MDAnalysis code that builds the backbone (N, CA, C; Angstrom):
import MDAnalysis as mda
import numpy as np

u = mda.Universe.empty(243, n_residues=81, atom_resindex=np.repeat(np.arange(81), 3), trajectory=True)
u.add_TopologyAttr("name", ["N", "CA", "C"] * 81)
u.add_TopologyAttr("resid", np.arange(1, 82))
u.add_TopologyAttr("resname", ["UNK", "UNK", "UNK", "UNK", "UNK", "UNK", "UNK", "UNK", "UNK", "UNK", "UNK", "UNK", "UNK", "UNK", "UNK", "UNK", "UNK", "UNK", "UNK", "UNK", "UNK", "UNK", "UNK", "UNK", "UNK", "UNK", "UNK", "UNK", "UNK", "UNK", "UNK", "UNK", "UNK", "UNK", "UNK", "UNK", "UNK", "UNK", "UNK", "UNK", "UNK", "UNK", "UNK", "UNK", "UNK", "UNK", "UNK", "UNK", "UNK", "UNK", "UNK", "UNK", "UNK", "UNK", "UNK", "UNK", "UNK", "UNK", "UNK", "UNK", "UNK", "UNK", "UNK", "UNK", "UNK", "UNK", "UNK", "UNK", "UNK", "UNK", "UNK", "UNK", "UNK", "UNK", "UNK", "UNK", "UNK", "UNK", "UNK", "UNK", "UNK"])
u.atoms.positions = np.array([
    [14.428, 8.905, 17.649],
    [14.768, 7.525, 17.845],
    [14.672, 6.806, 16.509],
    [15.729, 6.165, 16.093],
    [15.713, 5.393, 14.861],
    [16.288, 4.015, 15.135],
    [15.702, 3.008, 14.526],
    [16.208, 1.662, 14.681],
    [16.252, 0.982, 13.335],
    [17.197, 0.100, 13.157],
    [17.296, -0.600, 11.890],
    [17.748, -2.026, 12.142],
    [16.957, -2.967, 11.653],
    [17.339, -4.369, 11.642],
    [17.457, -4.751, 10.173],
    [17.800, -5.975, 9.892],
    [17.924, -6.401, 8.500],
    [16.661, -6.062, 7.723],
    [16.551, -5.333, 6.738],
    [15.338, -5.039, 5.972],
    [14.250, -4.318, 6.759],
    [14.579, -3.557, 7.774],
    [13.558, -2.832, 8.531],
    [14.086, -1.462, 8.951],
    [13.248, -0.445, 8.801],
    [13.591, 0.907, 9.225],
    [12.426, 1.466, 10.026],
    [12.717, 2.019, 11.191],
    [11.712, 2.683, 12.008],
    [12.249, 4.050, 12.395],
    [11.410, 5.050, 12.292],
    [11.813, 6.404, 12.651],
    [10.659, 7.092, 13.371],
    [10.978, 7.785, 14.461],
    [9.977, 8.536, 15.217],
    [10.526, 9.932, 15.457],
    [9.698, 10.942, 15.213],
    [10.058, 12.337, 15.503],
    [8.979, 12.938, 16.383],
    [9.411, 13.598, 17.428],
    [8.475, 14.263, 18.326],
    [9.022, 15.652, 18.628],
    [8.192, 16.673, 18.442],
    [8.553, 18.000, 18.915],
    [7.345, 18.588, 19.640],
    [7.363, 19.870, 19.915],
    [6.348, 20.462, 20.792],
    [4.923, 20.353, 20.258],
    [4.725, 20.272, 18.956],
    [3.363, 20.184, 18.432],
    [3.200, 19.168, 17.305],
    [4.093, 18.175, 17.240],
    [4.008, 17.218, 16.140],
    [4.604, 15.873, 16.537],
    [3.980, 14.814, 16.035],
    [4.479, 13.450, 16.185],
    [4.469, 12.821, 14.801],
    [5.584, 12.224, 14.398],
    [5.669, 11.526, 13.121],
    [6.327, 10.173, 13.342],
    [5.772, 9.159, 12.738],
    [6.324, 7.813, 12.844],
    [6.296, 7.160, 11.468],
    [7.405, 6.517, 11.099],
    [7.486, 5.787, 9.834],
    [8.081, 4.422, 10.118],
    [7.483, 3.404, 9.540],
    [8.007, 2.041, 9.661],
    [7.996, 1.409, 8.273],
    [9.144, 0.906, 7.875],
    [9.281, 0.264, 6.572],
    [9.978, -1.070, 6.781],
    [9.393, -2.130, 6.249],
    [10.095, -3.409, 6.208],
    [9.901, -4.014, 4.819],
    [10.251, -5.259, 4.642],
    [10.304, -5.837, 3.299],
    [8.950, -5.889, 2.596],
    [7.840, -5.889, 3.317],
    [6.544, -5.946, 2.645],
    [5.511, -4.985, 3.223],
    [5.956, -3.932, 3.917],
    [4.990, -3.031, 4.542],
    [5.578, -1.634, 4.715],
    [4.720, -0.638, 4.560],
    [5.051, 0.760, 4.842],
    [3.940, 1.321, 5.715],
    [4.298, 1.940, 6.836],
    [3.322, 2.578, 7.715],
    [3.821, 3.973, 8.067],
    [2.935, 4.938, 8.009],
    [3.280, 6.311, 8.361],
    [2.143, 6.910, 9.179],
    [2.498, 7.563, 10.282],
    [1.515, 8.242, 11.124],
    [2.032, 9.640, 11.422],
    [1.168, 10.634, 11.234],
    [1.525, 12.019, 11.541],
    [0.403, 12.627, 12.371],
    [0.779, 13.192, 13.492],
    [-0.175, 13.870, 14.360],
    [0.372, 15.263, 14.626],
    [-0.423, 16.267, 14.305],
    [0.001, 17.644, 14.536],
    [-1.160, 18.460, 15.060],
    [-0.988, 19.748, 15.081],
    [-2.055, 20.602, 15.590],
    [-3.292, 20.449, 14.702],
    [-4.353, 19.921, 15.256],
    [-5.644, 19.729, 14.576],
    [-5.573, 18.843, 13.336],
    [-4.639, 17.890, 13.297],
    [-4.532, 17.036, 12.112],
    [-3.986, 15.656, 12.480],
    [-4.549, 14.627, 11.852],
    [-4.083, 13.253, 12.005],
    [-4.051, 12.627, 10.619],
    [-2.946, 11.980, 10.265],
    [-2.827, 11.268, 8.995],
    [-2.192, 9.911, 9.253],
    [-2.743, 8.893, 8.637],
    [-2.172, 7.558, 8.758],
    [-2.248, 6.866, 7.404],
    [-1.137, 6.269, 6.989],
    [-1.084, 5.529, 5.731],
    [-0.425, 4.186, 5.989],
    [-1.052, 3.135, 5.491],
    [-0.491, 1.789, 5.606],
    [-0.548, 1.130, 4.234],
    [0.586, 0.653, 3.791],
    [0.673, -0.041, 2.516],
    [1.333, -1.382, 2.780],
    [0.652, -2.442, 2.396],
    [1.192, -3.783, 2.580],
    [0.926, -4.610, 1.344],
    [1.125, -5.886, 1.460],
    [0.925, -6.752, 0.303],
    [-0.532, -6.661, -0.152],
    [-0.765, -6.130, -1.327],
    [-2.083, -6.007, -1.947],
    [-3.083, -5.190, -1.143],
    [-2.621, -4.214, -0.367],
    [-3.549, -3.421, 0.441],
    [-3.008, -2.018, 0.701],
    [-3.896, -1.035, 0.631],
    [-3.569, 0.338, 0.998],
    [-4.695, 0.869, 1.878],
    [-4.337, 1.477, 3.000],
    [-5.301, 2.134, 3.874],
    [-4.775, 3.525, 4.187],
    [-5.631, 4.514, 4.063],
    [-5.231, 5.884, 4.356],
    [-6.368, 6.592, 5.080],
    [-6.028, 7.306, 6.151],
    [-7.007, 8.077, 6.915],
    [-6.440, 9.467, 7.134],
    [-7.262, 10.471, 6.930],
    [-6.873, 11.858, 7.215],
    [-8.016, 12.528, 7.964],
    [-7.673, 13.114, 9.093],
    [-8.652, 13.829, 9.907],
    [-8.064, 15.191, 10.241],
    [-8.813, 16.251, 9.959],
    [-8.409, 17.567, 10.437],
    [-9.622, 18.233, 11.072],
    [-9.537, 19.517, 11.339],
    [-10.568, 20.178, 12.135],
    [-11.951, 20.173, 11.486],
    [-12.041, 20.025, 10.169],
    [-13.356, 20.032, 9.535],
    [-13.538, 18.948, 8.476],
    [-12.735, 17.890, 8.526],
    [-12.832, 16.879, 7.470],
    [-12.335, 15.518, 7.947],
    [-12.989, 14.474, 7.450],
    [-12.556, 13.094, 7.651],
    [-12.505, 12.435, 6.283],
    [-11.380, 11.822, 5.943],
    [-11.243, 11.097, 4.682],
    [-10.640, 9.727, 4.966],
    [-11.200, 8.722, 4.335],
    [-10.689, 7.365, 4.500],
    [-10.709, 6.666, 3.143],
    [-9.619, 5.970, 2.825],
    [-9.531, 5.197, 1.587],
    [-8.987, 3.824, 1.932],
    [-9.625, 2.800, 1.384],
    [-9.139, 1.419, 1.523],
    [-9.162, 0.765, 0.153],
    [-8.043, 0.185, -0.207],
    [-7.945, -0.526, -1.477],
    [-7.260, -1.855, -1.202],
    [-7.884, -2.940, -1.641],
    [-7.197, -4.228, -1.608],
    [-7.412, -4.911, -2.955],
    [-7.081, -6.174, -3.057],
    [-7.051, -6.834, -4.362],
    [-8.410, -6.895, -5.051],
    [-9.510, -6.803, -4.320],
    [-10.812, -6.872, -4.973],
    [-11.814, -5.837, -4.459],
    [-11.335, -4.764, -3.835],
    [-12.272, -3.803, -3.257],
    [-11.652, -2.405, -3.194],
    [-12.503, -1.404, -3.395],
    [-12.125, -0.003, -3.210],
    [-13.203, 0.651, -2.362],
    [-12.821, 1.274, -1.252],
    [-13.762, 1.991, -0.393],
    [-13.210, 3.390, -0.155],
    [-14.080, 4.374, -0.239],
    [-13.674, 5.748, 0.024],
    [-14.781, 6.451, 0.795],
    [-14.408, 7.174, 1.835],
    [-15.365, 7.930, 2.639],
    [-14.815, 9.330, 2.839],
    [-15.655, 10.318, 2.616],
    [-15.263, 11.707, 2.880],
    [-16.420, 12.396, 3.593],
    [-16.121, 12.975, 4.732],
    [-17.114, 13.709, 5.510],
    [-16.515, 15.070, 5.834],
    [-17.248, 16.125, 5.528],
    [-16.763, 17.457, 5.886],
    [-16.625, 18.351, 4.687],
    [-15.711, 19.279, 4.783],
    [-15.525, 20.325, 3.789],
    [-15.266, 19.749, 2.406],
    [-15.799, 20.414, 1.387],
    [-15.551, 20.016, -0.004],
    [-14.347, 20.715, -0.599],
    [-13.631, 21.487, 0.196],
    [-12.456, 22.182, -0.304],
    [-11.346, 21.189, -0.593],
    [-10.523, 21.505, -1.584],
    [-9.398, 20.625, -1.938],
    [-8.380, 20.614, -0.811],
    [-7.800, 19.444, -0.587],
    [-6.779, 19.309, 0.448],
    [-5.437, 19.803, -0.032],
    [-4.511, 19.957, 0.903],
    [-3.170, 20.414, 0.524],
    [-2.222, 19.256, 0.456],
])
């Protein structure tokens, strides 16, 4: 399913083991991916970035805005892909 209005794009993909959603408009980007044992979400807007990644053995969260940086990592110390 895809929709487009003036300055806006939305896309959703669903198959047997995956869900992906992307939304883009004039001042925001949002992406969500859900798959087997994995969740990823990224939101970028005016002066703000939020990102969350969860898989079977790790949780990572990053938040950045105009005057703050927050990062949380729980789980495996192995490098991500």
